[in-house]
N, C-alpha and C positions, 0 to 999 in steps of 0.2 A: 633747269639745274633739277636733278632728283631731290626725295626728300631726305634720303641719307646723306646728301653734302648739304641741304639747308641745316640739319642737326648739327653738322660739324661744323658750320659757320657760326653756330651761336658761341662756339668756344673760340674761334676767331675774335669776337667783339671782346672778349673777357680778356684776350692773351693781346692782342694789338689796336691800339687805341686810335689813331689814325693815320693818314699817309703823310710821307715826309719823307727827304733825303737828306745822308751826311748822318754825321755823329758831331756833337759839339768840340769834344777834346781832340787836340792835333796830336799828332805823332811825335815821338821826339827824332831829332837828327842823326841819324847814324853815321858814323865816319865812313870814309870810302878811299880809295886808292889801294895799290897793292901790299904797302906794308913791307915791314921786315921780318924774317924768322924770330920768333918769340922764343927768348930762352926760359921762360919763368910759364910757358903754357901747360905745363902737369900741376905747377902751383895754382894757376889761375883755375882752371877746371877742379882740382881737387876743392878748395875752397868754395868754390860757387856751387857745387854738386854734393859737399858734405851733408846737407840735410835735406836733400831730395833722393838721394841715391838708395837710401836704405827705409824707403818708405813703400811698404807691400800693400797696404791699404788706407785707405781716406773717405773720412764722411767730411758734408760739410754743406751750408746753407749759402747759395749764391743769388745775390741781387743782378738783375741783367737788365740793362736799357741801351736801347740804340734804334739802329734798324736793320733789317735786311728785306731783300727782293721789294724795295722802295717802300717797305712800310715800318711807322714807326712801333717799338717794341719795350716794351718794360713789365718784367714780371720777376716772379721769385723760385727758385727751383730747390728740392734736396738732391744732391747728389752722393752716392759711394762708388769707390771705384777700387779696382785691384788687379796687381799686376797678373799675366801680362797684357791682360787687354778684355777687362770685364769693366762693365759701367752701368749704373742704374741712375738714370733720371728722372725726378717727377715734378711737374708743373704745378706749384701749390697754390690753392684758390685762397680766397678768404674766408670761405665755409665748404664744408661737405665734400665730395670726391675732388682729387687732382683731375686738372683739366686734362693730362697725359702721363704715360706712365713709358717711359723708355728704357729698355735694357737689351745687353748685349755681352755676350761672350764669342771672343777672337771673330770670326767673319760672320756670324750670327746674330742678327738683330730682329726683335719686335716691339710694338708701339700698341698699348691701348689708352684707348678715349673712353673712361669709365662711364660719364655721363650722356654719353651718345650709345652705349653698347657695340662700338666698332672697336676690331683689331686687325693689325696686319703683323702677318707673323713670317721671320725666316727670310728677312730683307737683308743686306749688306747693311753695316753700321751706319756706315757716310753717308749712303743712299736715303735711309730712314731719318736720319740727323738732317740733313738739307732738306726732307721735304716738310720735316716739321718745324724747324729753325731756320732755315736756309744756309746751314753752314755744314759743308760736306767734310766732317772730321770722324775716321774711326775710333775706336775707344781707348786703343793705345795713345794715339795722338791728343784725346780728350783728358786722357790722365795725366800725359808729361805736361800739356798746359797749366791744368788747374795745380799742379804741383812745382810747376817751374824748373822744369829740370830738361836735360838733353837725353835724346833719345838713347844714346848708347849708355848715360849713366842709368836711366830707368831698367836698362838691361842687364845693368852689370859691368859693361865693358870698361875697361879702364884709360882709355884715350880717345884724341880726335885728331882729326887730318890736318896737318899743315895750320896749327897755329900762329897768328901771323899779330904783331904789334902794330897798332895805330895809334903811335903818342905813347905817352906814359901812363893814361889813364883808361885804354881800351885794347882788348884783345879781340880777335876775329876769329874764326875756324869752321872746318867742314865737318858738319854731324849728318853722315849719308848724303841725302838729299838736301838737308838743311843747312843753312847758315847760320849760325850763334854768334852772339854778340856777347862779350863780359864788360863789363866798367867796376873800377877799381871804386869803393865807395866811401867815402870821407866825410863822419865819421859813418862806419867805426873801422875802417881801413882794410877790406877784406875785397877779394874779388864777387862780384854777384854777375848771374847770369839776367841777362835786361831785355832782350830779346831773341826772336827766334822767326826765321825767314825761311817759309816752304814754298818752293816753286809751285807753278801750276801741273798740275799732272793730269790724269786721263779726261778729268771731269772740268777741266780748262781754268780751273780756279783753284789757287794756292793762297795761303794765307800768313799773315804777320802777327805774332804774339807780342806785346811789349808788358813787362812785369815790372809792379812799382809797389809802394806802401808794405813792404817785408816786415816779417815779424819772425824773427831766429831765422833771416835768411831765405824764409818761406814768403811769397808774394801773396798779398791780400788782393790786392786788384791787377786784374788783366785786361786789358786790352787787345780786342782781336778784330783783325780787318782783312778782308778780301784781297788778293793779288792775282791781277790787276784790282784796282779800287772800284766800287759801285755797288757789289753785290751783298755786303754786309757790314758793318760797322757796329761792333757791339761792346761794352763795358761791362766787366764783371768783377761784383765787387763780394769776397768771401767773407764767410764768418762761418762761427760756430766749428772751427776746423779740429778733427780729430783724427790721429795717425795711427796706424796698425791696431785698428780696433777688429774685433773679431766679426769677418763677413762670410757667412757660409755661401754654397753653390746656389742656395733657394734666394738669395737677394738678387740674382741677376735672372731670374726667370720669373716670366709672368704667371698669376695664380686663379683658377677657376674663368678660364677665357670660353667655356664650352658653349654658353648662353650668347657671346658676343658674334654679330654679324662680321664677317670678314669685309676689308675695306683693301682697293689695291693702292700701289706708289704712286699712280698717276692720278687717282681722285684724292688721294693725302696731299700731293703737291697742290691739286686744285683749288681744294676745301678744308686744307688742315687748319691748325691755329696759326699758322702764317700763311696761307694759301693768298691767291691774289684775285679771287672769286668770293 
């Protein structure tokens, strides 16, 4: 192992506590079957996405715990996200510099390891996030997950494909490649988006997001697991949420990286904050 990898592995010791498998919280039981055409599909969509569809920017803090690539994970992140596909994540340390800073705009992402003076520039967001956190998710999807919104509503589209009724309390629909599940909450008696299922793509890994602990119909807890299971199982608890705050383009760019030593995606996968070595 090179000296650079040894330096990066110090962050791993701070971020990943010990080896384990699985996460403690079970998934909800989603209804199955073909269902019947839902005459109230537009109402369910409008109610469930009323709070999230007009969010242009969001900042928050996020407590993360669970497992990824067989490692126990516990940490805290700050996040800023903006339409259509901009994201900034900082892994918060108890003191000093952050463990990592991830920024992405559209299909371009970079990652800085401030303590090690290492930087990865111009990667694909889903590849960089998978390397550093085990989760192959791009910036647009990350934003939809954290605000608990459908892909179409996040882009301002007005409808979903083939909304089906699965009993009185459930509606299910296609949202591009995703399947989204709405449940009628009692109280307060309105529809909520409670789960999104993304099938495996080119990476071979999809995901399932479940939303709970709602505040004004926005989730404060997200359970994110891989599809198929086994690669990651994370619980995200959101706090200090502020929507539609000013976030300029500089928020999604790394600053002063000239002195940092480049790191490759393979090196990050092997020895990054969630590396297996």
